ZAMARGU-4260 file (C-alpha; in steps of 0.2 Angstrom, whole numbers, plus 5000, padded with zeros to 4 digits):
<rodrens>
0) 4757/4984/4829 | 4753/4966/4826 | 4744/4972/4810 | 4760/4981/4804 | 4770/4965/4808
5) 4759/4955/4797 | 4766/4966/4782 | 4782/4957/4784 | 4774/4940/4782 | 4783/4929/4769
10) 4797/4941/4766 | 4815/4935/4767 | 4824/4937/4784 | 4833/4954/4785 | 4820/4963/4774
15) 4820/4981/4779 | 4801/4986/4781 | 4798/5000/4794 | 4786/4995/4808 | 4786/5012/4817
20) 4771/5021/4824 | 4773/5036/4813 | 4781/5033/4797 | 4779/5051/4792 | 4792/5057/4804
25) 4807/5063/4794 | 4824/5055/4798 | 4837/5067/4806 | 4855/5063/4810 | 4866/5071/4824
30) 4884/5067/4825 | 4895/5071/4841 | 4914/5067/4840 | 4924/5070/4856 | 4939/5065/4867
35) 4945/5072/4883 | 4950/5089/4876 | 4940/5091/4860 | 4922/5091/4855 | 4912/5094/4839
40) 4894/5093/4835 | 4885/5093/4819 | 4866/5092/4816 | 4855/5087/4801 | 4870/5077/4794
45) 4867/5067/4778 | 4868/5049/4779 | 4882/5048/4766 | 4892/5062/4774 | 4895/5056/4792
50) 4912/5060/4798 | 4919/5049/4812 | 4934/5052/4823 | 4949/5040/4826 | 4942/5025/4835
55) 4957/5023/4845 | 4958/5041/4851 | 4940/5048/4851 | 4922/5043/4852 | 4908/5046/4839
60) 4890/5046/4844 | 4878/5046/4829 | 4860/5049/4835 | 4847/5045/4822 | 4829/5051/4825
65) 4815/5045/4813 | 4815/5028/4804 | 4805/5032/4789 | 4820/5035/4777 | 4825/5018/4772
70) 4839/5025/4761 | 4847/5034/4776 | 4845/5019/4787 | 4853/5007/4773 | 4867/5020/4770
75) 4871/5020/4788 | 4871/5001/4789 | 4882/4999/4774 | 4894/5013/4780 | 4897/5004/4797
80) 4895/4986/4791 | 4879/4983/4802 | 4871/4966/4800 | 4855/4965/4790 | 4846/4957/4804
85) 4852/4971/4816 | 4844/4984/4804 | 4828/4974/4803 | 4827/4974/4822 | 4830/4993/4822
90) 4815/4996/4811 | 4804/4984/4820 | 4800/4995/4835 | 4790/4982/4845 | 4805/4972/4851
95) 4807/4968/4870 | 4823/4975/4878 | 4838/4964/4873 | 4856/4963/4869 | 4864/4954/4854
100) 4881/4952/4847 | 4884/4955/4829 | 4902/4952/4822 | 4912/4966/4831 | 4897/4976/4838
105) 4884/4975/4852 | 4866/4978/4848 | 4855/4984/4863 | 4837/4987/4862 | 4828/4997/4877
110) 4812/5005/4880 | 4811/5024/4884 | 4796/5028/4895 | 4789/5046/4895 | 4773/5052/4905
115) 4761/5065/4899 | 4760/5078/4913 | 4742/5082/4909 | 4734/5065/4905 | 4746/5055/4916
120) 4747/5042/4902 | 4764/5033/4900 | 4771/5031/4883 | 4784/5019/4877 | 4797/5021/4863
125) 4810/5009/4857 | 4828/5015/4857 | 4841/5004/4848 | 4860/5006/4851 | 4874/4999/4842
130) 4891/4999/4851 | 4907/4997/4841 | 4925/5002/4843 | 4925/5020/4847 | 4907/5021/4841
135) 4889/5022/4847 | 4874/5023/4835 | 4857/5027/4843 | 4840/5024/4833 | 4823/5031/4839
140) 4807/5032/4830 | 4804/5050/4834 | 4814/5066/4839 | 4814/5071/4857 | 4820/5060/4871
145) 4826/5059/4889 | 4845/5059/4884 | 4848/5078/4883 | 4857/5078/4900 | 4870/5066/4892
150) 4872/5078/4877 | 4874/5093/4889 | 4887/5084/4899 | 4897/5081/4883 | 4895/5099/4877
155) 4901/5106/4894 | 4914/5092/4898 | 4905/5088/4914 | 4910/5073/4924 | 4921/5059/4917
160) 4911/5055/4902 | 4923/5063/4889 | 4937/5054/4897 | 4929/5037/4895 | 4926/5026/4879
165) 4911/5022/4869 | 4906/5009/4881 | 4904/5022/4895 | 4894/5033/4883 | 4882/5018/4880
170) 4881/5015/4899 | 4877/5034/4902 | 4863/5033/4889 | 4855/5018/4897 | 4857/5025/4914
175) 4848/5041/4910 | 4834/5031/4902 | 4833/5020/4918 | 4833/5036/4929 | 4818/5042/4920
180) 4809/5025/4925 | 4812/5031/4943 | 4803/5047/4940 | 4788/5038/4932 | 4787/5025/4946
185) 4788/5038/4960 | 4774/5048/4952 | 4763/5032/4951 | 4768/5029/4970 | 4762/5046/4975
190) 4746/5044/4965 | 4743/5027/4974 | 4746/5035/4991 | 4734/5049/4987 | 4721/5036/4981
195) 4723/5026/4996 | 4719/5040/5008 | 4704/5044/4998 | 4697/5026/4997 | 4700/5023/5016
200) 4691/5039/5021 | 4679/5043/5007 | 4678/5031/4993 | 4669/5036/4976 | 4662/5025/4962
205) 4676/5032/4951 | 4690/5025/4962 | 4688/5008/4956 | 4691/5013/4938 | 4706/5023/4943
210) 4713/5008/4952 | 4711/4997/4937 | 4719/5011/4926 | 4734/5012/4938 | 4736/4993/4937
215) 4736/4993/4918 | 4750/5006/4919 | 4760/4996/4931 | 4758/4980/4920 | 4764/4990/4905
220) 4779/4997/4914 | 4784/4980/4921 | 4784/4973/4904 | 4798/4985/4899 | 4808/4986/4916
225) 4809/4967/4918 | 4818/4963/4902 | 4829/4979/4905 | 4834/4971/4921 | 4839/4955/4912
230) 4848/4966/4898 | 4858/4974/4912 | 4863/4958/4919 | 4868/4950/4903 | 4877/4966/4898
235) 4887/4965/4914 | 4894/4947/4910 | 4894/4946/4891 | 4912/4942/4885 | 4915/4957/4874
240) 4931/4967/4872 | 4920/4982/4868 | 4915/4984/4886 | 4929/4988/4898 | 4931/4980/4915
245) 4929/4997/4924 | 4913/5001/4915 | 4905/4984/4921 | 4905/4991/4938 | 4894/5005/4933
250) 4883/4992/4923 | 4881/4982/4939 | 4874/4998/4947 | 4862/5000/4933 | 4856/4982/4936
255) 4853/4986/4954 | 4843/5001/4949 | 4832/4990/4937 | 4830/4977/4951 | 4824/4991/4963
260) 4812/4998/4951 | 4805/4980/4947 | 4803/4977/4966 | 4794/4994/4968 | 4782/4990/4954
265) 4778/4973/4962 | 4775/4982/4979 | 4764/4995/4970 | 4754/4981/4962 | 4751/4973/4979
270) 4746/4989/4986 | 4733/4991/4972 | 4726/4974/4975 | 4725/4978/4994 | 4717/4995/4989
275) 4704/4987/4978 | 4700/4975/4992 | 4698/4989/5004 | 4687/4998/4992 | 4675/4983/4991
280) 4676/4981/5010 | 4671/5000/5012 | 4658/4998/4999 | 4651/4983/5008 | 4652/4992/5025
285) 4642/5006/5018 | 4629/4995/5011 | 4628/4986/5028 | 4626/5002/5037 | 4612/5007/5025
290) 4604/4990/5027 | 4605/4991/5046 | 4597/5008/5046 | 4583/5002/5035 | 4581/4986/5047
295) 4580/4997/5062 | 4567/5008/5054 | 4557/4993/5048 | 4558/4985/5065 | 4551/5000/5074
300) 4537/5002/5062 | 4531/4984/5063 | 4522/4986/5081 | 4516/5003/5076 | 4509/4996/5060
305) 4501/4983/5070 | 4492/4995/5082 | 4486/5006/5067 | 4480/4990/5059 | 4470/4985/5074
310) 4462/5002/5076 | 4458/5003/5057 | 4446/4988/5058 | 4428/4993/5055 | 4420/4985/5070
315) 4405/4994/5079 | 4410/4989/5096 | 4427/4995/5099 | 4427/5006/5116 | 4443/5015/5112
320) 4436/5022/5096 | 4423/5032/5106 | 4435/5037/5120 | 4438/5056/5121 | 4457/5054/5124
325) 4459/5038/5113 | 4469/5046/5099 | 4481/5054/5111 | 4483/5038/5121 | 4487/5028/5105
330) 4499/5041/5099 | 4508/5041/5116 | 4509/5022/5117 | 4516/5022/5099 | 4529/5035/5104
335) 4534/5026/5120 | 4536/5009/5110 | 4547/5018/5097 | 4558/5026/5111 | 4559/5009/5121
340) 4565/5000/5105 | 4578/5014/5101 | 4585/5012/5119 | 4586/4993/5117 | 4595/4994/5100
345) 4607/5007/5107 | 4610/4996/5123 | 4614/4981/5112 | 4626/4991/5101 | 4616/4990/5085
350) 4615/5009/5084
</rodrens>
């Protein structure tokens, strides 16, 4: 991403240069217009043919997926009088979550997290929102998102969403994105618990790599969640007439959710640190047990080796060498010494 950023070096502020992960994704526009009793939805709408409802009576949601078509993005910006710096931030998909005021509009950037169920990798995608009078515009770099439950609630007129204004729609979209954080964080929590049970009872060499991978995932998620918590806090107190007082109560609840997720991530990171310490402690314990076993074996064989060494000397006058039962006597003494030493080790708690 830093390489793509460097392509803008030297250009004037507000230059529209896409900095997206996949510039080949086609731009599609979906428009929903609704009020308490009426609802209309249009897909694959051209940028110059977007119909909006009466801002005082209805709410219009324009959902833009794919940022490669600069003409379409520019046309939307001109149609709804979006600031050039705002459009520049929309195209630069590596911004941290934030909220800015532009003229009569609020600009919100948030990160949408998704987890691959097979590889368990966590992917981050920037979603930008523009809140205006009776208007919400969302921009994302690729089609497919976690906001489908909000679309279904609008289509089926479920809950209070269609009875509220554009600010409540923005809150609902942010809320479903944050709710998806819970799913990912809870899944990571379960993986940590499973790994904790395995490390305590039967640690493997691979476990240390898994711990490091989980820590990297938690750090990446924390980088997205912490600014989102700040965003929700600022959104709750920002002096804008676009956000109704009744909606701020819901935004306050959204902030509580982000705080809870941040605290959970911090707790999981502490668990991973303790788990890594437990892994190394278990490894050291196993190594100590191996060394203890080897020490016991060596200690037992020291006197036996001494006896074998004595009777291995090539002197002519050693009476025991010519004794008929000498071999059996020496073997018996060696066995007796071994048993006595084992008994002493066990009595002292070394075995």
